[in-house]
C-alpha positions in Angstrom: 158.3 33.3 -45.6 157.6 30.2 -47.9 155.7 30.7 -51.1 152.9 28.4 -49.9 152.5 30.4 -46.7 152.5 33.6 -48.7 149.8 32.3 -50.9 147.8 30.5 -48.2 147.5 33.8 -46.4 146.6 35.7 -49.6 144.2 33.4 -51.4 141.2 34.1 -49.2 141.6 37.8 -50.1 142.8 38.6 -46.6 139.3 38.6 -45.1 139.8 35.4 -43.2 143.1 35.9 -41.6 143.2 34.7 -38.0 144.5 37.1 -35.4 145.8 35.3 -32.3 145.9 37.7 -29.3 147.1 41.2 -30.2 150.4 40.7 -31.8 149.5 43.4 -34.4 153.0 44.5 -35.2 153.7 40.9 -36.4 150.5 40.8 -38.5 151.4 44.1 -40.1 154.9 42.8 -40.9 153.5 39.6 -42.3 151.1 41.4 -44.5 153.7 43.8 -45.6 156.1 41.0 -46.5 153.3 39.5 -48.7 152.8 42.8 -50.5 156.6 43.1 -51.1 156.7 39.5 -52.4 153.9 40.2 -55.0 155.5 43.6 -55.9 158.9 41.9 -56.4 157.4 39.1 -58.5 155.5 41.7 -60.6 158.5 43.9 -61.4 160.9 41.0 -62.2 158.2 39.3 -64.4 157.5 42.6 -66.1 161.3 43.1 -66.9 161.5 39.5 -68.3 158.3 40.1 -70.3 160.1 42.8 -72.5 162.5 40.3 -74.3 159.6 37.8 -74.5 157.6 40.4 -76.4 160.5 41.2 -78.7 161.2 37.5 -79.5 157.5 36.6 -80.1 156.8 36.1 -83.8 153.2 37.3 -83.3 154.4 40.6 -81.9 157.0 41.0 -84.6 154.3 40.6 -87.3 151.9 42.9 -85.4 154.5 45.7 -85.2 156.2 45.0 -88.6 159.8 44.2 -87.5 162.0 41.1 -87.6 164.5 40.0 -85.0 165.8 36.5 -85.1 169.0 34.5 -84.2 169.8 30.8 -83.9 167.8 29.1 -81.2 165.9 32.3 -80.5 162.7 30.3 -79.8 164.5 28.2 -77.2 165.6 31.4 -75.5 162.0 32.6 -75.6 160.9 29.2 -74.1 163.5 29.7 -71.3 162.4 33.2 -70.4 158.7 32.2 -70.5 159.4 29.2 -68.3 161.0 31.5 -65.7 158.0 33.8 -65.8 155.6 30.9 -65.6 157.3 29.4 -62.5 158.5 32.5 -60.8 155.6 34.9 -61.5 152.9 32.2 -61.7 154.0 30.3 -58.6 151.5 31.9 -56.1 148.6 31.0 -58.6 149.9 27.5 -59.3 150.3 26.6 -55.6 147.0 28.3 -54.9 145.2 26.2 -57.5 146.7 23.0 -56.0 145.5 24.0 -52.5 142.0 24.7 -53.8 141.9 21.4 -55.7 143.2 19.5 -52.7 140.3 20.9 -50.7 138.0 20.0 -53.6 136.9 23.6 -53.8 138.1 25.2 -57.1 137.9 28.9 -57.1 139.8 32.0 -58.2 143.3 30.5 -58.0 142.3 27.4 -59.9 140.9 29.5 -62.7 144.1 31.5 -63.0 146.2 28.4 -62.6 144.3 26.6 -65.4 144.6 29.6 -67.8 148.4 30.0 -67.4 149.1 26.2 -67.4 147.1 25.7 -70.6 148.9 28.7 -72.3 152.3 27.5 -71.2 151.8 23.8 -72.1 150.4 24.6 -75.5 153.2 27.2 -76.4 155.9 24.7 -75.2 154.5 22.1 -77.6 154.6 24.6 -80.5 158.3 25.4 -79.7 159.2 21.7 -79.8 157.6 21.0 -83.1 153.8 21.2 -82.8 152.1 23.0 -85.7 150.8 26.4 -84.6 151.8 29.6 -82.9 153.2 30.0 -79.5 151.5 32.3 -77.0 154.4 32.9 -74.6 153.9 36.7 -74.8 150.2 36.1 -73.8 151.3 34.0 -70.9 153.8 36.6 -69.6 151.4 39.5 -69.9 148.6 37.5 -68.3 150.8 36.7 -65.3 152.0 40.4 -65.1 148.3 41.5 -65.1 147.4 38.9 -62.4 150.4 39.9 -60.2 149.6 43.6 -60.6 145.9 42.9 -59.8 146.8 41.0 -56.6 149.3 43.6 -55.6 146.7 46.4 -56.0 144.2 44.3 -54.0 146.7 43.6 -51.2 147.7 47.2 -51.0 144.0 48.2 -50.7 143.4 45.7 -47.9 146.6 46.9 -46.2 145.2 50.5 -46.6 142.1 49.3 -44.7 144.2 47.7 -42.0 146.2 50.9 -41.5 143.4 52.1 -39.2 144.4 49.1 -37.1 148.0 50.0 -37.2 147.2 53.6 -36.2 145.3 52.3 -33.2 148.2 50.2 -32.1 150.5 53.2 -32.4 148.4 55.1 -29.9 149.8 53.0 -27.0 153.0 54.0 -25.4 155.5 51.2 -24.9 156.8 52.4 -21.5 155.3 53.5 -18.2 156.6 55.3 -15.1 155.8 52.7 -12.3 155.8 53.9 -8.7 157.5 51.6 -6.2 156.3 51.1 -2.6 158.5 53.9 -1.4 157.3 56.2 -4.2 160.4 55.9 -6.4 159.8 56.1 -10.2 161.0 53.2 -12.4 160.5 53.0 -16.1 159.1 49.6 -17.2 157.7 48.2 -20.5 153.9 48.5 -20.4 153.4 44.7 -20.8 155.2 44.3 -17.4 152.5 46.3 -15.5 150.1 44.4 -13.2 146.7 45.2 -11.9 146.7 47.6 -9.0 150.2 48.9 -9.9 150.6 52.7 -9.5 151.7 54.6 -12.5 152.8 58.2 -12.8 151.7 60.1 -15.9 153.5 63.5 -16.6 151.9 66.4 -18.5 151.9 65.9 -22.2 152.4 62.1 -22.0 150.1 59.4 -23.3 148.3 57.4 -20.6 149.8 53.8 -20.9 146.8 51.7 -19.5 143.2 51.9 -18.5 143.1 52.9 -14.9 141.6 55.0 -12.1 143.1 58.4 -11.0 144.2 58.1 -7.3 146.0 61.5 -7.1 146.0 64.6 -9.3 143.7 66.5 -11.6 144.1 67.2 -15.3 142.4 67.6 -18.7 142.5 64.5 -20.8 142.5 64.5 -24.6 140.5 61.4 -25.6 139.8 62.6 -29.2 141.7 59.8 -30.9 139.7 57.2 -29.0 136.2 58.5 -28.5 136.0 61.3 -31.1 135.3 63.8 -28.2 137.2 66.9 -29.4 137.1 68.8 -26.1 139.6 67.6 -23.4 137.7 66.1 -20.5 138.5 67.4 -17.0 139.3 64.4 -14.7 140.3 64.1 -11.0 140.8 61.4 -8.3 138.3 58.6 -8.5 137.6 59.0 -12.2 138.7 56.5 -14.9 141.0 57.2 -17.8 141.6 55.3 -21.1 145.0 54.0 -22.2 146.2 55.9 -25.4 144.6 59.2 -24.4 146.8 62.2 -23.7 147.3 63.9 -20.3 147.3 67.6 -21.1 148.0 69.5 -17.9 148.8 68.2 -14.4 150.7 65.1 -13.2 148.5 62.1 -12.4 149.0 59.0 -10.4 146.9 56.1 -11.7 146.0 52.7 -10.4 146.1 50.1 -13.2 142.7 48.5 -13.7 142.7 46.8 -17.1 145.5 45.2 -19.1 145.9 43.5 -22.4 142.8 42.3 -24.2 140.5 43.9 -21.6 141.5 47.5 -22.3 139.3 49.8 -24.3 141.8 50.1 -27.1 142.2 46.4 -27.4 138.4 46.1 -27.7 138.4 48.7 -30.5 141.3 46.8 -32.2 139.3 43.6 -32.0 136.4 45.4 -33.7 138.6 46.6 -36.5 140.0 43.1 -37.0 136.5 41.6 -37.1 135.5 44.3 -39.7 138.4 43.2 -41.9 138.0 39.5 -41.4 134.2 39.0 -41.8 133.1 38.0 -45.2 130.0 39.4 -47.0 127.5 37.6 -49.1 128.7 39.6 -52.1 132.3 38.2 -51.6 131.0 34.7 -51.2 129.1 35.2 -54.5 132.3 36.2 -56.2 134.1 33.1 -55.0 131.1 30.9 -55.9 131.1 32.6 -59.4 134.8 31.7 -59.8 134.1 28.1 -59.0 131.4 27.8 -61.6 133.5 29.7 -64.1 136.3 27.1 -63.6 133.8 24.3 -64.5 132.6 26.5 -67.4 136.1 27.0 -68.6 136.8 23.3 -68.6 133.4 22.5 -70.2 133.6 25.3 -72.8 137.2 24.4 -73.6 136.6 20.7 -74.1 133.3 21.4 -76.1 135.1 24.0 -78.3 137.9 21.5 -79.0 135.5 18.7 -79.9 133.2 20.9 -82.1 136.1 22.3 -84.1 137.5 18.9 -84.7 134.0 17.6 -85.6 133.7 20.4 -88.2 136.8 19.1 -89.9 139.4 21.6 -88.6 142.9 20.4 -87.8 144.0 19.5 -84.3 146.2 22.5 -83.9 143.4 24.9 -84.8 141.0 23.1 -82.4 143.7 23.3 -79.7 144.2 27.0 -80.3 140.5 27.7 -79.9 140.4 25.6 -76.7 143.4 27.4 -75.3 141.8 30.8 -76.1 138.6 29.9 -74.4 140.4 28.7 -71.2 142.5 31.8 -71.0 139.5 34.1 -71.6 137.4 32.4 -68.9 139.9 33.5 -66.2 138.0 36.4 -64.7 140.5 38.1 -62.5 138.3 41.1 -62.4 135.6 39.1 -60.7 138.1 38.1 -58.0 138.8 41.8 -57.4 135.2 43.0 -57.7 134.0 42.5 -54.2 137.3 42.5 -52.1 138.5 45.8 -53.5 135.2 47.5 -52.7 135.1 46.0 -49.2 138.7 47.1 -48.5 138.0 50.7 -49.6 134.7 50.9 -47.7 136.3 49.4 -44.5 139.0 52.1 -44.7 136.4 54.9 -45.3 134.2 53.7 -42.4 137.2 53.5 -40.0 138.1 57.0 -40.9 134.6 58.1 -40.1 134.5 56.4 -36.8 132.3 53.5 -37.9 133.6 50.2 -36.7 131.9 47.5 -38.8 131.9 44.1 -37.1 129.5 42.3 -39.5 129.9 43.1 -43.2 126.8 41.3 -44.2 124.6 43.4 -41.8 126.5 46.5 -42.9 125.5 45.8 -46.5 121.9 45.2 -45.3 121.9 48.7 -43.8 121.1 50.1 -47.3 117.6 48.6 -47.0 116.8 50.1 -43.6 113.6 52.1 -43.5 113.1 52.4 -39.8 115.6 53.3 -37.0 114.7 52.6 -33.4 116.6 54.8 -30.9 117.2 54.0 -27.3 116.7 57.3 -25.5 119.2 57.5 -22.6 122.8 57.8 -23.8 121.9 57.7 -27.5 119.5 60.6 -28.1 120.4 62.2 -24.8 123.8 62.6 -23.2 122.8 60.5 -20.1 123.7 63.4 -17.8 121.5 66.2 -16.2 121.6 69.8 -17.3 119.6 72.8 -16.3 116.7 73.6 -18.6 114.8 76.2 -16.6 115.5 78.7 -13.8 112.3 80.1 -12.3 113.3 82.8 -9.7 110.5 83.9 -7.3 111.6 87.6 -7.2 115.3 87.7 -7.6 117.2 87.2 -11.0 118.3 83.9 -12.5 122.0 84.5 -11.8 121.4 85.0 -8.1 119.2 81.9 -7.9 121.9 79.9 -9.5 124.6 81.4 -7.3 122.9 80.1 -4.1 121.9 76.7 -5.6 125.4 76.0 -7.0 127.3 77.2 -4.0 125.3 74.8 -1.7 125.7 71.9 -4.2 129.5 72.1 -4.4 130.2 69.2 -2.1 127.5 66.9 -3.5 128.2 63.9 -5.8 124.6 63.7 -7.0 124.1 63.9 -10.8 121.6 66.8 -10.3 124.4 68.7 -8.4 126.8 68.2 -11.3 124.2 69.7 -13.7 123.7 72.8 -11.5 127.4 73.3 -11.1 128.0 72.9 -14.8 125.4 75.6 -15.6 127.0 78.0 -13.0 130.4 77.4 -14.6 129.0 78.0 -18.1 127.5 81.3 -17.0 130.8 82.3 -15.3 129.4 82.6 -11.8 132.0 82.6 -8.9 130.6 80.5 -6.1 130.6 81.2 -2.4 132.3 78.9 0.1 130.0 76.3 1.6 130.3 75.2 5.3 128.3 72.9 7.5 127.3 70.9 4.4 124.7 68.2 5.1 122.8 65.8 2.8 119.2 65.2 3.8 118.4 61.7 2.6 115.5 61.6 0.1 114.8 65.4 0.6 117.9 67.3 -0.6 120.8 69.1 1.0 121.7 72.1 3.1 124.8 74.2 3.9 125.9 77.6 5.1 127.0 80.1 2.3 128.0 83.7 3.2 126.6 83.2 6.7 123.2 82.2 5.4 121.6 78.7 5.5 120.8 77.5 2.0 118.6 74.5 1.2 118.1 72.8 -2.1 115.1 70.6 -1.6 112.7 68.2 -3.3 108.9 68.8 -4.0 108.2 66.4 -1.1 110.0 68.6 1.4 108.1 71.7 0.1 104.8 69.9 0.6 105.8 68.6 4.0 106.7 72.1 5.2 103.8 73.9 3.5 106.0 76.3 1.5 104.2 78.3 -1.2 105.4 78.2 -4.8 104.0 78.4 -8.4 102.1 75.1 -8.6 101.2 75.6 -12.3 104.8 76.2 -13.4 105.9 73.1 -11.3 103.1 70.9 -12.9 104.1 72.1 -16.4 107.8 71.3 -15.8 107.0 67.9 -14.3 104.8 67.0 -17.2 107.7 67.7 -19.5 109.6 65.0 -17.5 111.9 67.4 -15.8 113.2 67.1 -12.3 112.5 70.2 -10.2 114.4 71.3 -7.1 113.5 74.2 -4.8 116.0 76.7 -3.4 115.5 78.3 0.1 117.7 80.9 1.8 117.2 81.2 5.5 114.0 79.2 5.0 112.7 81.8 2.5 111.7 80.2 -0.9 113.6 82.1 -3.7 112.9 79.9 -6.8 113.0 76.6 -8.6 115.6 74.9 -10.9 114.4 72.4 -13.5 116.8 69.8 -14.9 116.6 67.1 -17.5 118.7 64.6 -19.3 120.2 66.8 -22.0 119.4 66.1 -25.6 122.3 65.7 -28.1 122.2 68.3 -30.8 123.4 65.7 -33.2 120.3 63.6 -32.4 118.0 66.3 -33.8 120.1 66.5 -37.0 120.2 62.7 -37.4 116.4 62.4 -37.1 115.9 65.2 -39.6 118.4 63.8 -42.1 116.9 60.3 -41.8 113.4 61.8 -42.5 114.8 63.4 -45.7 115.8 59.9 -46.8 112.4 58.5 -46.1 113.6 56.6 -43.0 111.2 56.5 -40.1 112.6 57.2 -36.6 111.1 55.5 -33.5 112.1 56.1 -29.8 112.2 53.2 -27.3 112.8 53.8 -23.6 112.2 52.4 -20.2 111.7 56.0 -19.0 108.3 57.6 -18.1 106.0 58.4 -21.0 106.1 62.2 -20.2 109.9 62.2 -20.2 109.9 60.3 -23.5 107.4 62.7 -25.1 109.4 65.7 -24.0 112.6 64.3 -25.6 110.8 63.2 -28.7 109.3 66.7 -29.2 112.8 68.3 -28.8 114.2 65.9 -31.4 111.3 65.6 -33.9 110.4 61.9 -33.4 106.7 61.1 -33.8 106.5 57.5 -32.7 107.4 56.8 -29.1 107.3 53.6 -26.9 108.0 54.4 -23.3 108.2 52.4 -20.0 109.5 49.4 -21.9 111.4 46.9 -19.8 114.8 45.9 -21.1 113.7 42.3 -21.8 110.7 43.6 -23.8 112.7 45.9 -26.1 113.4 43.0 -28.5 109.7 42.3 -28.7 109.1 45.9 -29.7 111.7 45.5 -32.5 109.9 42.4 -33.7 106.6 44.3 -33.8 108.1 46.9 -36.1 109.7 44.2 -38.2 106.2 42.5 -38.4 105.0 45.7 -40.2 107.4 44.7 -43.0 110.1 47.3 -42.1 113.8 46.7 -42.2 114.9 47.8 -38.7 118.2 49.3 -37.4 118.3 49.4 -33.6 120.6 52.0 -31.9 121.5 51.7 -28.2 124.3 51.5 -25.7 124.6 47.8 -26.2 124.2 46.7 -22.6 120.6 46.7 -21.5 119.7 46.9 -25.2 121.6 43.7 -26.1 118.6 41.5 -27.0 117.1 44.3 -29.1 120.4 44.9 -30.9 120.7 41.2 -31.7 117.0 41.0 -32.9 117.2 44.0 -35.3 118.2 43.7 -38.9 121.2 46.0 -38.1 122.4 46.5 -34.5 124.2 49.8 -34.0 125.9 50.5 -30.7 126.9 53.9 -29.4 130.5 53.5 -28.2 130.6 56.1 -25.5 133.4 55.9 -22.9 134.5 52.3 -22.2 131.2 50.7 -22.8 132.0 49.5 -26.3 129.2 47.1 -27.2 131.5 44.3 -28.4 129.1 41.4 -28.2 125.8 42.2 -29.9 126.2 45.1 -32.3 127.0 44.8 -36.0 128.3 48.4 -36.1 129.8 50.6 -33.4 129.7 54.4 -33.6 133.0 55.3 -31.9 132.2 59.0 -31.8 128.8 58.4 -30.1 127.2 60.6 -32.7 123.7 59.6 -33.9 124.3 61.4 -37.2 126.7 58.6 -38.1 123.7 56.4 -38.6 123.0 58.5 -41.7 126.6 57.9 -42.8 126.1 54.1 -42.3 123.1 54.0 -44.6 124.8 56.2 -47.2 128.1 54.3 -47.2 126.2 50.9 -47.3 124.2 52.0 -50.4 127.3 53.3 -52.1 129.3 50.1 -51.3 126.6 47.8 -52.6 126.2 49.9 -55.8 130.0 49.7 -56.4 130.0 45.9 -55.8 127.1 45.4 -58.3 128.8 47.6 -60.9 132.1 45.7 -60.5 130.4 42.3 -60.7 128.8 43.4 -63.9 132.0 44.7 -65.3 133.7 41.5 -64.5 131.0 39.0 -65.5 130.0 41.1 -68.5 133.4 40.7 -70.0 133.1 36.9 -69.6 129.6 36.8 -71.0 130.8 38.7 -74.1 134.2 37.0 -74.6 133.7 33.2 -74.1 131.3 32.6 -77.0 133.5 34.8 -79.3 136.6 32.9 -78.2 134.8 29.5 -78.8 134.2 30.7 -82.4 130.4 31.2 -82.4 130.9 34.0 -85.0 133.6 32.1 -87.0 131.2 31.5 -89.9 131.0 35.2 -90.5 134.8 35.6 -90.1 134.8 37.0 -86.5 137.1 35.0 -84.2 138.4 36.5 -81.0 142.2 36.0 -80.9 144.0 35.2 -77.6 145.7 38.6 -78.0 142.5 40.6 -78.0 141.1 38.4 -75.3 144.1 39.2 -73.0 143.7 42.9 -73.7 139.9 42.8 -72.9 140.6 40.9 -69.7 143.3 43.4 -68.6 140.9 46.2 -69.3 138.1 44.8 -67.2 140.6 44.2 -64.3 141.8 47.8 -64.5 138.2 49.2 -64.7 137.2 47.2 -61.6 140.2 48.4 -59.6 139.6 52.1 -60.6 135.9 51.8 -60.0 136.4 50.5 -56.4 138.8 53.3 -55.7 136.1 55.8 -56.7 133.9 54.7 -53.8 132.8 57.7 -51.7 131.6 57.8 -48.1 128.7 60.1 -48.9 
């Protein structure tokens, strides 16, 4: 890799690298090579710095020893020249690139400081009156290389989440030929509609549909769902998940960039590549500090000459000011914090697509939740069993037995409840679905019907009208069970509320953040869900295209709004909100409109977003103050403002102060906590 290429990739702090396609292994290798390059330059420069320190007259005076030999200063010049060109090369080429683009920044500042120190010291070796600062130059380059190495390692740490995702995908698949023979092929050779065999314990190679077999699938690495999901023919599976039990035959549905995992990888890339306002501020600050360094250096030189000091004293002051103004700590202040927070968020299952909006999340004081799929699971569950005379277990036995062959969501809810209660079902025969009314079948020689309220009214069956009205007002769906045409009880079902939603709303309330529910569902359904969760403000029966207007209304009250939804019918609202948060259930990752995606589909993660955003911003401000504060303090002293009272900041002390601020900034960033 050429030095220019190495620097080119590095100088934007690795937040603007382009990622063509999904050749992630190459990206990782590229980035790794850059880290190795800076590491090598740092260690070699550090080793050469030792004899430079020993041969420097200033260090000998400071430590009270003498070590000289003929032409020792020329040897010192040779060693320093090596460190200047070898260790300083990334900064020098970076400075040239920035100047070519007429956009001086961090690299130009560093380049200016080391060039001025080297040029001045070389003049001294070859006869100029004064002291050489080669030891300063060497230690300055060492600190800069170390700082960049720390920064790159941090960024690499953040991108490890990406590498881990890539590792999830198997490289080979068992493809079935037309005559059902198994052939092992690389995953990239698979085509749509190919059939693939997945054995127990193997990773599923691609997104596809099960056409034969039944198994429990572990999707925890992808969706955060800790319990293996039972899947059978007709259901979809995600590439990268693990087949736990039976053999499965899949039909390939999605390949390459269309797969769930590739979408997640894209999100992680966007998180690492998007630049925040705080980072832009750091880069703008570097630009102005470059002009300040030039201006302050020239002014210092002119003033000291005007006051009657010799040229070499004026030059030394100018060199000191220019070296001091190089704020490497400022260059690290934002990128290091961003790298650490990206890494922390990825570990927590928060995929940040837009860093600026993520930073804005710290100001959020209202969260609007879409109901279905966000606060609720989006699937029916049994809430009430009202037997007429018999017990609940018996009522459920007849209902679930009759529902066994039904694909209806209500049937799934009843069957799940029976399974949870450990009820063994009877065999159903003569199963028949009655359109719009319900279903019937024969169980244990008896005719069982599971019917709608419309059927009950039509056939004048008696039942508890008050209980039915109460359940209906709560927004529940009620079905009636009849055995041999005798009414035996009713079963109420509702979209099940997520336990985590209740905790999320409670924790947001503790932080003074107001929760609002927005849904297209009926008012009574919305009110029932809101009551379960503890939400006071509810907007129901809102059409998808009016959700954005509702967000604007809340914003008009002066609130900073986060909108949480599934990212499909909520897209306009997600885009309108100050922060758009998508619930990333299943394969419906809201790639287009959300700023942040909750991979684990856990509403409580919204609390984590707000907390991490506040902590990230606090760390950035702290770091910018550490970095800028050093400059505010040092530049006037280096220029000699306090010279009349005998206080002049020497280049040696300046370099130590600068190193200290860089180390403080790096350590401070590493101390960032997720909560």
